[in-house]
C-alpha positions in Angstrom: 75.2 34.5 10.7 71.5 34.0 11.5 72.0 37.1 13.8 73.3 39.0 10.8 70.1 37.8 9.0 68.0 38.9 11.7 69.6 42.6 11.5 69.2 42.4 7.9 65.6 41.8 7.8 65.1 44.6 10.4 67.4 47.1 8.2 65.0 46.0 5.5 62.2 48.4 6.8 64.6 51.3 6.6 65.6 50.2 3.1 62.0 50.3 1.8 61.8 53.8 3.4 64.8 55.0 1.3 63.2 53.0 -1.6 60.1 55.1 -1.3 62.2 58.5 -1.5 65.1 57.6 -3.7 63.5 55.1 -6.2 59.8 56.2 -6.3 59.6 59.8 -5.1 63.1 60.5 -6.9 63.6 62.8 -3.7 67.4 63.0 -2.5 66.5 62.4 1.5 69.3 62.4 3.8 67.0 62.8 7.0 67.4 59.1 7.4 70.4 59.5 9.8 68.2 61.6 11.9 64.9 59.9 11.9 66.6 56.7 12.6 68.1 57.8 15.8 64.9 59.4 16.4 63.1 56.2 16.3 65.7 54.6 18.6 65.9 57.4 21.2 62.2 57.7 21.3 61.5 54.0 21.7 64.3 53.4 24.2 63.4 56.4 26.7 59.9 55.4 26.6 60.6 51.8 27.4 63.3 53.1 30.1 60.5 55.0 31.8 58.1 52.1 31.8 56.2 52.6 28.6 54.9 49.2 27.1 57.1 48.4 24.2 54.5 48.2 21.5 53.6 51.7 22.2 57.3 52.8 22.4 57.6 51.3 18.9 54.8 53.0 17.6 56.2 56.1 19.0 59.5 55.8 17.5 57.5 55.5 14.1 55.7 58.6 14.8 59.2 60.4 15.7 60.6 59.4 12.5 57.4 60.6 10.6 57.5 64.1 12.2 61.2 64.4 10.7 60.0 63.6 7.4 57.1 65.9 7.7 59.6 68.8 8.7 61.8 68.1 5.4 58.6 68.1 3.3 57.7 71.3 4.5 61.0 72.9 4.3 61.2 71.6 0.7 57.4 72.4 -0.5 56.7 75.6 1.4 60.0 77.0 2.2 61.1 76.3 -1.4 64.6 74.8 -0.1 66.3 72.5 -2.4 65.4 68.8 -1.6 69.1 67.7 -0.7 69.7 70.9 1.5 66.2 70.4 3.2 67.1 67.0 4.2 70.6 67.9 5.4 69.1 70.9 7.6 66.7 68.5 9.3 69.3 66.0 9.7 71.5 68.4 11.7 68.6 69.6 13.5 67.7 66.1 14.5 70.9 65.7 16.3 69.8 68.2 19.1 66.3 67.1 19.1 67.2 63.4 19.6 69.9 64.3 22.3 67.1 66.3 24.2 64.7 63.2 23.8 67.4 60.9 25.6 67.4 63.2 28.4 63.8 63.0 29.0 63.5 60.6 32.3 62.4 60.5 35.7 66.2 60.7 36.9 66.7 63.9 34.7 70.1 62.6 33.9 71.8 64.1 30.7 72.6 61.0 28.7 74.0 59.9 25.3 73.3 56.2 25.6 69.7 54.7 26.9 70.6 51.2 28.2 67.5 48.6 28.1 68.9 45.8 30.1 66.2 44.0 32.3 63.6 46.2 30.4 60.5 44.5 28.6 60.9 44.8 25.2 59.3 43.1 21.9 62.2 40.8 21.9 62.0 39.8 25.6 60.3 36.5 24.8 62.8 35.7 22.2 65.5 36.4 24.5 64.2 34.6 27.5 64.0 31.4 25.4 67.6 31.8 23.9 66.1 32.0 20.3 67.6 35.2 19.2 69.9 34.7 16.1 68.0 31.4 15.4 65.7 30.5 12.7 62.9 30.9 15.0 63.7 34.6 15.2 64.4 34.8 11.6 60.7 33.7 10.9 59.1 35.9 13.5 61.0 39.2 12.1 60.4 38.0 8.6 56.6 37.7 9.1 56.8 41.6 10.2 58.8 42.3 7.3 56.4 40.6 4.8 53.7 42.8 6.5 55.6 45.9 5.9 56.3 45.2 2.2 52.4 44.2 1.6 51.5 47.4 3.0 54.1 49.6 0.7 53.1 47.4 -2.2 49.3 48.3 -1.4 50.3 51.9 -0.8 51.9 52.5 -4.2 49.0 50.4 -6.0 46.3 53.2 -4.6 45.5 56.1 -6.5 47.6 58.3 -4.4 50.5 55.9 -4.5 50.2 56.2 -8.4 50.3 59.9 -8.0 53.5 59.8 -5.8 55.4 57.7 -8.7 54.0 60.3 -11.3 55.4 62.8 -9.4 58.8 61.2 -9.1 58.8 60.5 -12.7 57.7 64.2 -13.8 56.5 66.5 -11.2 55.7 69.0 -13.8 53.5 67.0 -15.7 51.9 65.6 -12.6 51.2 68.9 -11.4 49.4 69.8 -14.8 47.3 67.0 -14.5 45.8 68.0 -11.0 47.9 66.2 -8.8 48.9 68.1 -5.7 52.7 67.4 -5.8 53.3 69.0 -2.4 51.0 66.8 -0.8 52.4 63.7 -2.3 56.0 64.7 -1.4 55.3 65.6 2.2 53.3 62.4 2.7 55.7 60.0 1.2 58.4 61.8 3.0 56.4 61.0 6.2 55.9 57.3 5.5 59.2 56.8 4.4 61.1 58.5 7.5 58.3 56.6 9.7 59.5 53.5 8.4 63.0 54.5 9.2 61.8 55.4 12.5 60.2 52.1 13.1 63.4 50.4 12.1 65.3 52.5 14.7 62.7 51.4 17.3 63.0 47.9 16.5 66.8 47.9 16.3 67.2 49.5 19.8 65.1 46.8 21.3 67.0 44.1 19.4 70.5 45.3 20.4 69.4 46.4 23.9 70.1 50.1 24.1 70.1 53.4 22.4 72.9 55.6 21.3 73.0 59.2 19.9 75.2 58.0 17.2 73.2 55.2 15.9 72.2 56.7 12.8 75.4 57.7 11.5 75.7 56.0 8.1 72.3 54.5 7.9 71.5 56.3 4.5 74.4 54.2 3.3 73.1 51.2 4.1 69.7 52.1 2.8 71.0 53.0 -0.5 73.1 49.7 -0.7 70.2 47.7 0.1 68.3 49.3 -2.7 71.1 49.3 -5.2 71.8 45.5 -4.7 68.2 44.4 -4.6 67.3 46.5 -7.8 70.3 44.9 -9.5 69.5 41.4 -8.8 65.7 41.5 -9.2 65.4 44.5 -11.4 62.5 46.8 -11.4 60.2 45.2 -13.9 57.5 44.7 -11.4 56.8 46.3 -8.3 56.4 43.7 -6.1 60.0 42.4 -7.3 61.4 45.5 -6.5 60.3 45.6 -3.0 61.2 42.1 -2.7 64.8 42.9 -4.0 65.0 45.5 -1.3 64.6 43.1 1.3 66.9 40.6 0.0 69.5 43.5 -0.6 69.5 44.3 3.0 70.1 40.7 4.3 72.7 40.1 1.6 74.4 43.8 3.1 74.4 42.5 6.5 75.5 39.0 5.6 78.4 40.6 3.7 79.3 42.9 6.6 79.2 39.8 8.8 81.8 37.9 6.7 83.9 40.8 6.4 84.4 41.2 9.9 85.6 37.9 10.1 88.8 39.0 8.5 91.6 39.5 11.3 92.8 42.9 9.6 89.2 44.4 9.9 87.5 45.6 13.0 84.0 47.1 14.1 85.7 50.6 13.6 86.1 49.9 9.9 82.4 49.1 9.3 81.5 53.0 7.7 84.1 52.6 5.2 83.2 49.0 4.4 79.5 50.5 4.1 80.7 53.1 1.4 83.0 50.6 -0.5 80.0 48.3 -0.8 77.7 51.0 -2.2 80.8 52.1 -4.6 81.0 48.3 -5.9 77.2 47.9 -6.2 77.1 51.1 -8.1 79.7 50.2 -10.5 78.5 46.6 -10.5 75.1 47.9 -11.6 76.3 50.0 -14.4 78.6 47.2 -15.9 77.0 45.7 -18.9 78.8 42.4 -18.2 77.3 42.1 -14.8 74.0 43.1 -15.9 73.8 40.3 -18.6 75.1 37.8 -16.1 72.3 38.8 -13.8 69.7 38.8 -16.4 70.7 35.1 -17.7 70.6 34.0 -13.9 67.3 35.9 -13.3 64.4 35.0 -15.6 62.2 37.8 -14.0 64.8 40.4 -15.2 64.3 42.2 -18.5 66.9 42.2 -20.9 70.1 44.4 -20.1 69.7 46.4 -23.2 65.9 47.3 -22.7 65.0 50.1 -20.0 62.9 49.0 -16.9 59.4 50.2 -16.6 59.7 51.9 -13.6 63.1 53.7 -14.5 61.7 55.8 -17.4 59.0 58.2 -18.3 56.7 57.4 -21.0 57.2 60.6 -23.1 59.0 61.6 -26.4 62.5 61.7 -24.2 62.1 58.2 -23.1 64.6 55.5 -24.0 61.7 54.0 -25.9 61.7 56.7 -28.3 64.2 57.5 -31.3 64.5 61.2 -32.3 64.9 61.8 -36.0 67.0 65.0 -36.0 66.6 65.5 -39.9 62.8 65.6 -40.0 62.2 66.5 -36.1 59.9 63.6 -35.7 59.6 61.3 -32.9 59.5 57.6 -33.3 57.6 55.5 -30.5 58.2 52.1 -31.7 55.0 52.0 -33.8 54.9 55.0 -36.0 55.9 58.6 -36.4 54.2 61.6 -35.4 55.0 65.1 -36.5 
């Protein structure tokens, strides 16, 4: 089971990237499937050709960020719908990733890059037979904590606040002087950069990279975000990001135990991923489940009160009550004409 925890912690980096786009920026980004494979393919082929693993991991991050940049440019400069622009990039990345995996001294056209007997960031752990132990969990966990701290720091900066304002109300953010195009592009780059980083680390953990590695990764990211936010809520930013990490680990552990059943095999993983997302969405909207989680989690706000990060502070906010007869708005303390 500790191996599942290892993979859950690694996946948490991807989930944090999904959290930035779907939860903070309110941008439906499906580039994840392509940027994850870009990270795995770039890191794997560079290590295969003798590049140091740390540099290869950084290159995987940059490859994912480039995919996010392309999505951002299509949306902001070409004025293409966010969902459609991400789908277009995801499709284009399949061909790009295929050509990345063809790059090599042998000139072979391959769909899989093996990393057997290659130096990776996990070589020391593997040589000492520590993979899937508390030692590997601790070491990977330290790296994830660093990423969580950086994400929280980014969102606490002036630019990060501008990103949150853009996600809440892009029209109002633009009216206040925020360059919403820039916030979208940079956030998409950071988000997909984290996804590419997760892919680079995953390729080294499993010891190979395949052209189909990224299929369904967006579902895993969404499931992690939904599970984490359902348990920890979004009352505080650090709780939301911590919840994403916990959600990613819980997802991997759930998959681990599901595969223990005799009538389920690896071919059913995508179906189970979709089922977990559906269950998480249903439970997150069920008032009974919300009340139970609130009682068990003292950091959660009341189930009948809106979460601060999920509402926009204006007259259309759930905090306000509209008096249709007088056409006035009650903000909780008084009325305004």
